[in-house]
C-alpha positions as CSV (number, residue, x, y, z in Angstrom):
1,M,-8.7,-32.3,-30.7
2,S,-8.9,-28.7,-32.3
3,K,-6.3,-26.3,-31.9
4,L,-8.2,-24.1,-29.9
5,S,-9.1,-26.8,-27.0
6,L,-5.0,-27.1,-26.7
7,H,-4.6,-23.6,-25.6
8,R,-7.9,-22.3,-23.9
9,H,-6.3,-24.4,-20.5
10,P,-6.4,-22.4,-17.7
11,G,-3.4,-24.0,-16.5
12,L,0.1,-25.9,-18.4
13,N,-1.1,-27.4,-21.6
14,L,-1.1,-30.9,-21.2
15,G,-3.0,-31.4,-24.5
16,H,-0.4,-32.8,-26.6
17,T,1.0,-35.5,-23.9
18,D,-2.0,-36.3,-22.2
19,P,-5.4,-35.2,-23.8
20,Q,-7.4,-36.9,-21.3
21,A,-5.8,-34.8,-18.3
22,H,-6.1,-32.0,-20.1
23,R,-9.6,-32.1,-20.9
24,E,-10.5,-33.3,-16.9
25,A,-8.3,-30.2,-15.4
26,E,-10.2,-27.8,-17.5
27,E,-12.6,-27.1,-14.8
28,T,-10.8,-28.6,-11.8
29,V,-8.1,-25.9,-12.8
30,F,-10.3,-23.1,-13.8
31,G,-12.6,-23.8,-10.1
32,F,-9.0,-23.1,-8.5
33,W,-8.2,-19.9,-9.7
34,V,-11.2,-19.0,-8.7
35,F,-10.2,-20.2,-5.3
36,L,-7.1,-17.9,-5.7
37,M,-8.9,-15.2,-6.6
38,S,-10.5,-14.9,-3.3
39,D,-7.2,-15.2,-1.6
40,L,-5.6,-12.6,-3.4
41,V,-9.1,-10.4,-1.8
42,L,-7.1,-11.7,1.7
43,F,-4.0,-10.2,0.7
44,A,-5.4,-7.0,-0.7
45,L,-7.2,-6.3,2.5
46,L,-3.6,-7.3,4.7
47,F,-1.9,-4.4,2.4
48,A,-4.6,-2.1,2.4
49,T,-4.7,-2.4,6.2
50,Y,-0.9,-2.1,6.4
51,A,-1.2,1.1,4.6
52,T,-3.4,2.7,6.7
53,M,-1.0,1.9,9.4
54,L,2.0,3.3,8.1
55,G,2.5,6.2,10.7
56,A,1.0,4.3,13.8
57,T,4.3,3.7,15.2
58,D,3.5,5.3,18.6
59,G,6.7,6.6,18.8
60,G,8.2,2.7,18.7
61,P,10.6,1.2,15.6
62,G,9.6,2.4,12.0
63,P,10.0,1.0,8.4
64,K,13.5,2.1,8.6
65,D,14.2,0.6,12.2
66,V,13.2,-2.7,11.4
67,F,13.8,-3.2,7.4
68,E,17.1,-4.5,5.8
69,I,17.7,-4.5,2.0
70,G,20.1,-7.6,2.5
71,G,18.0,-9.9,3.7
72,A,14.7,-9.1,1.6
73,A,16.5,-9.2,-1.5
74,L,17.7,-12.5,-0.1
75,E,14.6,-14.4,0.9
76,T,13.0,-12.6,-3.1
77,G,16.0,-14.2,-4.7
78,V,15.5,-17.7,-2.9
79,L,11.2,-17.9,-3.5
80,L,11.7,-16.5,-7.2
81,L,14.5,-19.5,-8.1
82,S,11.5,-21.9,-6.0
83,S,9.7,-20.6,-8.7
84,L,11.9,-21.4,-11.6
85,T,12.3,-25.3,-10.0
86,F,8.4,-25.3,-10.1
87,G,8.5,-24.7,-13.8
88,M,11.3,-27.2,-14.2
89,A,9.1,-29.5,-12.4
90,S,6.2,-28.7,-14.4
91,I,8.4,-29.7,-17.8
92,A,8.9,-32.6,-16.9
93,M,5.8,-33.6,-15.6
94,K,5.1,-32.9,-19.2
95,Y,7.4,-34.4,-21.2
96,D,9.4,-36.8,-18.9
97,E,7.4,-39.9,-18.3
98,A,9.7,-41.7,-15.4
99,R,9.2,-39.9,-12.2
100,G,12.8,-38.9,-10.6
101,R,13.4,-35.8,-12.9
102,L,10.1,-34.6,-11.4
103,T,10.7,-35.7,-8.2
104,L,14.2,-33.8,-8.2
105,W,12.6,-31.1,-9.0
106,L,9.7,-30.7,-6.5
107,A,12.1,-31.7,-4.1
108,A,14.5,-28.2,-4.9
109,T,11.5,-26.3,-4.6
110,L,10.4,-27.7,-1.3
111,G,14.3,-27.5,-0.1
112,L,14.0,-23.8,-1.0
113,G,10.5,-23.0,0.1
114,L,12.1,-24.4,3.5
115,L,15.2,-21.9,3.2
116,F,12.7,-18.9,2.7
117,L,10.7,-20.0,6.4
118,G,14.1,-20.2,7.8
119,L,15.1,-17.0,6.8
120,E,12.1,-15.4,7.7
121,L,12.0,-16.5,11.2
122,R,15.1,-15.2,11.6
123,D,14.0,-11.9,10.2
124,F,11.3,-12.1,13.3
125,A,13.3,-13.3,15.7
126,T,16.1,-10.2,15.0
127,M,12.8,-7.8,15.0
128,A,11.9,-9.1,18.6
129,S,15.4,-8.6,20.2
130,Q,14.5,-5.1,18.8
131,G,11.8,-4.5,20.3
132,A,9.5,-5.0,17.2
133,V,7.0,-7.2,18.4
134,P,3.2,-7.1,17.0
135,S,2.3,-5.1,20.4
136,R,4.2,-2.7,20.1
137,S,2.3,-0.2,17.6
138,G,-0.8,-1.0,15.0
139,W,2.2,-0.4,12.4
140,L,3.5,-3.4,13.6
141,S,0.8,-5.5,14.0
142,A,-0.1,-5.1,10.1
143,L,3.0,-5.7,8.8
144,Y,3.2,-9.2,11.4
145,A,-0.2,-10.2,10.0
146,L,1.1,-9.7,6.5
147,L,4.0,-11.4,6.6
148,S,2.9,-14.3,8.6
149,T,-0.1,-14.6,6.4
150,H,2.4,-14.9,3.4
151,G,4.6,-17.5,5.2
152,L,1.9,-19.4,6.7
153,H,1.0,-19.8,3.3
154,V,4.8,-20.7,2.4
155,A,4.4,-23.2,4.7
156,A,1.2,-25.1,3.9
157,G,2.6,-25.1,0.1
158,C,5.6,-27.2,1.6
159,V,3.1,-29.5,3.2
160,W,1.6,-29.8,0.3
161,I,4.6,-30.4,-1.8
162,A,6.1,-32.9,0.1
163,V,2.5,-34.9,0.2
164,M,2.6,-34.5,-3.7
165,I,6.4,-36.1,-3.7
166,V,4.7,-39.4,-1.5
167,Q,1.9,-39.6,-3.8
168,I,4.1,-39.7,-7.0
169,Q,6.4,-42.2,-5.5
170,V,3.4,-44.1,-4.4
171,F,0.7,-43.9,-6.9
172,G,2.9,-42.9,-10.3
173,L,1.7,-39.5,-12.4
174,R,-1.9,-41.1,-12.7
175,Q,-4.2,-38.3,-14.1
176,E,-5.6,-37.1,-10.2
177,V,-2.6,-36.7,-9.7
178,K,-0.9,-34.2,-12.5
179,L,-4.5,-32.1,-11.5
180,R,-3.0,-31.7,-8.0
181,I,-0.1,-30.6,-9.0
182,L,-0.8,-27.9,-11.3
183,R,-3.2,-26.7,-8.8
184,L,0.2,-26.5,-6.4
185,G,2.1,-24.6,-9.3
186,L,-0.5,-22.1,-9.5
187,F,-0.3,-21.8,-5.6
188,W,3.1,-21.3,-5.6
189,H,3.4,-19.3,-8.4
190,L,0.9,-16.9,-6.6
191,L,3.0,-16.8,-3.4
192,D,5.9,-15.4,-5.5
193,I,3.8,-12.8,-7.0
194,V,2.4,-11.7,-3.6
195,W,6.0,-11.9,-2.0
196,I,6.9,-8.9,-4.8
197,G,4.6,-6.6,-3.7
198,I,5.4,-7.0,-0.2
199,F,9.1,-6.6,-0.9
200,S,8.2,-3.9,-3.6
201,V,5.7,-2.1,-1.5
202,V,6.7,-3.1,2.1
203,T,10.6,-3.3,2.2
204,L,10.9,-1.2,-0.6
205,G,8.4,1.5,0.0
206,G,9.5,1.7,3.2
207,L,12.8,2.6,3.4
208,A,12.5,5.2,0.6
């Protein structure tokens, strides 16, 4: 295998440890990148809608009334830590023949994902108790649409991680299982990038 073919892979480089899976991943993972770009278009539209609704509070709660930097920072830390644990899972998949370490890191990522969802649901409950519900204003509708769409993606990612843990135990680290984990990793890291945008633009921008 040429040096070039080892480094043109659009996901995790498996060339040295599993050349066949690396070759098979070329088209599969690239195709998944195309899907992720379409998903980014969805989030771009939600961000644009939110930006146009910034002043549409109709006399109701605004960003400074709703946002709380401590909770948002905690959610950001949890999600970023989950990217680290998934990265460790990817390294374990590449170099460790045993399934235990990979399963452990995936389970840790799943736990952090569920913790993030719990924190976000707590925020929604707090906002609702303050009368900041989607029907109150155009701004709140746009905010809930953006946060809920991201939360649904995280929930889908958690289900996907759970399914992969089961598949690892049942099928082992077969080629198709590795390819699914590669795609899952791209999906999970994308959610972190989107959340950084939410934290930076929505939360910090609203409190500025």
